[in-house]
N, C-alpha and C positions, 0 to 999 in steps of 0.2 A: 618929488624925488622918487625915481624909479630904480628898481634892482632887476637884474636879469639872471635868473637861475637856469642854467643850461645855455652855455655860449656857442653852441654850434651854429651852422649856417641858418637853420630855421628860426632859432631864437634871436640871433643877431638881426635877422631881417624883420621879425616882429617888433623888436624893440626899436629898431631903426625907423620903421613906419610910424610908431608912436612919437618919435622925436620930430620926424618930418611933418606929420599931419596934425599932431595933438599938442605940440609944444611941450612934450615930456623931456625931462633932463635925467639922463642915466648916470646914477651916482654910485652904483655898486654892482659888482659882477661876482658870480659864483659858478663853479664847475669842478668836475672831477679831475680835469686835465689842464695843466698850466699853458699849454700851447693853445688851447681854445680861449682861455682868458686873454692871453697876449693879443691873439687876432682880434677879439672883440674889443679890447682896449684901444688898439689902433684905429678901428672902425669909429668908435665913439669919440676919441680924442680928435679925429679928423673932422667930424661932425660938429663938435664943440668949438673947433678953431674958428668957425665962421661966426660964431656967437660971442666970442671973447674967451677969457681964460677960464673955461669950465671943464678942465679935464679931470678924469676919474683919479681919485687919490689912491695910490697903492695900498693904503691901509683898508681900503674898500674892496679889495680883490681877494676872494676867498677861494681856496683850492682844496680838493681832497673830498673825501667821504662825509665829512661834517661841515662841509662849505654851506649846505642849505640851512643848518642851524645858525651859522654865523651870520649870513645875509638876513635871515629872518629876525635877528636880534639887533641888527645894525640900527643905530639911532638916525643914520643918514638916509633911511629909505622909508617911504610912506606906503608904496605899492610895489609888488613883485610880480614879474612875468615868469610863470613856471614853464619852461619848454625843455625839461630834462626828459630823458627816456620814460616812457609811459608806465613802466613797472615801478618807478619811483614816484609818480604822481601822487599816491595817497599819502605816503610818508612826508612828502615835501609840502603837500597842500596842508595837512594837519599842522605842521610846524609853522607855516606862514599865517594861518588863521589864528592859532594860538598866540602868536606874537601881536595879533591885532593889526595886521597890515591888510591893506587891500590886495586883491589877488586876481590876475587873469591866468588860468590855467588852460592850456591847449588840450584838446581831446586826444585820447580818451582819459576820463578821470581814473579809470582803473582797467586792468587787463583781464579781469574774471568778474562773473555775474555777481557773486557774493560781495565782494569789495565794492563794486559799483553801487550795489544796493546800499551798503553801509555808508558810503560817501554821500549818496543822494538824501540820506536822513541826517547828515551832519548839519548843525545849525550854520546858517549862512554868515554869522559874524561871531566874533569872540569878544570879550571885554578888552578894551585897549590896554596894552602893556605900558607901564611907566607912568 
């Protein structure tokens, strides 16, 4: 069960590719903006329609500045694709790893050298939450 954090065109395309080629099932979406969530939901609901009634539940759509924490803590998600703007990557990556989720974070991991060094020394996994 896959969550998408950052529902713009790039993130939606990345997660769509995982659905089409890897058999992933998108169960949760998070973004700062409602319109991005709505567009991504239409895309994934259309993909799911060919597989049966596997639409994204509205309770798994998180919007606003704390959406990354909500999706990280969702019990409906095993892995999260982080495609938010690069300046949010360190904070989002930290929350997702701390929640014990698998994560794919698009590059760059940070926008400055010191933060990139800090991120590269971060443990690759965290204790599984729950």
